[in-house]
C-alpha positions, 0 to 999 in steps of 0.5 A: 364704552362709558355709561352713567346710571344716575351718577351724582356728585355733591361737595361738602363746603363750609358745613353744607352740601353743594351739588356739582352734578345732579343725578345723570344718565349718559352713554358714550359709544365706542369710538366716538368723539363726545363733547360736553359744553357748558359755561364755567360752573356747569359741572362738565369738569366734575363729570369728566373727572368722574369717568376715571374717578379722579373724583368719586361719585356721591351715588350712582354707577359708572361702567366703562368698557363693561366694568363697574369702576365705582366698585374698584379697589385701589389696585383695580383703580390703578390698573383701570386708569392705565386704559384712560389717558387724560389731557389737561388745559394747562399741559401739566408737564414736568418742567425739570424733565425733557419732552421724551422723559415727560412722555415716558413717565407713565410707562416708567411708573407702570414698571412693566416695560424695559428701558429699550421698549419705553424708548421705542414707544416714546419715539413712536409717540413723538413722531405721531404728534410731530415732535420727533425733533424736540425729544431733548428739549424742556417744556420751557423751550416749547410753544403752547401748541407743542406743549399740548402735543407733548401732553397728548403723546403722554396721554397715549403712552399706555395705549388707552382705550379712552382719551379725556380732554379737559379744556385741551384747547382753551389756552391756545390761539385759534390757529394752534387750536385748529391744529390740535383738534385736527390731531385729535381727529386723526387719533380718533380715526386711526386708533379708534379711541373713544374721546370725551372732550369738554369745552365752553367753545361751540366751534370746538364741538363743531369741528371734531365731535360726533355727539354733544351734551349741553350742561347747565347747573349740574344737569345735561339739558340737551344732547344728541348728534352735533348737527341736530343740537346746534342747528336746531337747539331746543334749550335756552342754554344751547340757544345762547351758545349757538346764537351768541354771534348772530344778530337774532337774540333768543325769543325776539328779533334784534332791534336792528331788524325791527324796521325790516319789512316782510316775513323774516325766516331762518333757513338751515341747509345741510350737506349738498343743499348748502351749495345749491342755488335754491334761493334764486330758483325760489325767487324766480318761481314765486316772485318773492324778493329777499334780503339777507340779514345774517348768515354763515356757511361752515362745517360740522365735522365733515358735513357742510351746512349753511344758515341764513336769516332772510326777509321775504317781501312781495310775490307768493310768500306761502308758495316760497315757504312750501318750495323751501320746505320741499327742498328739505331746508329747515325753515324757522319763521321768526316773524 
C-alpha cells in the first residue's frame, strides 16, 4: 500500500541544512497496522507526514496504492488526500462546531454529496465510534477520549484506504488509551484499512500493530514483525524501549543481581508455551533449582508471551539449557 524509495527530508534552518529523515526504504503492506516508534526528534512524525505530503520530500519516491504521490500536482494531491485519513495527538477539532459538524467537515469541503447523504454518513460514523448520542455537543463538553473518537470519525468520513495516527493516544490516560486502541483494531479488522501509527510508547505497539519500525536520528534502525522485534531486539535503541522497565540493563547485569549465584538466563515464551508448566518439569528432570529475578506475561496483539529472568543453580545446568531450547523457548544467557 505504501512504499518509500530512498526518501529523505532536510529542513533549512538558520542558513544550514538540518536532516530530519535520512534516505529511507520502507514498505507497508495493504491492510496491516504498521507502527513507527522512536524518541522525540527521531524523525517518525516527519516520515508520517510525508505519506500524505503534508511535508514534501527533499528526494526519493513515495508510492501509495500504486500511485507516485511525489509527482502529483495540486489537484491530484487534493484528490489523493481524500483517500488518506489522519488522526492528531491534540484532536484538532473546531471548538465552534458541534460534534456532527466536525465529522461532516471533510465531506462538505469535498462538495460531492448532498446534505441528506452527508447527514446519513455522519450518523453512521458516530455510531461506529460510540458517540451517536453526542452529535449536538461541542468539543468543550467532551472528555479527551470522546474528542479522539470524534477525530477518528472525521478521519473516516471520506472512506479512506489509509489511516495515519500521529501520537493518537499520548494525550490520553491508560484506560482511555486501551479503548481507543481497541477501536482502531476494530476499524482495521472490519474495514480493512491500512493504519500507520507513530508513538513513543512500546505498549501501544504491542497491543495493536502487526509490524514495527524503530527510528533513531532520522533512520530506521530495526524493523519487522512486532513479536520478533520486541522479544528479540537487536539494536540498542530497540533494547532501550523493551528493557526500560526491567531490572536488567543493556550489556550488563543490574547491580541488584551482582551477588546472585548461578547462571542467569532470560527465557522468552510465545503462544501456548507461555502457559505450560515447563520450569517445574525441567527442574525435576535435571535437578536444577531456579529463582525468578524478573518476569512478565502479556500479549502482543492476539498472541500471549512471557519473559522470565532466572538464576539457575545446582543439578545439570547444561541439560536444563538443552531441555528449554528443545521446547522452543528462546534462551539468552546473561551470565
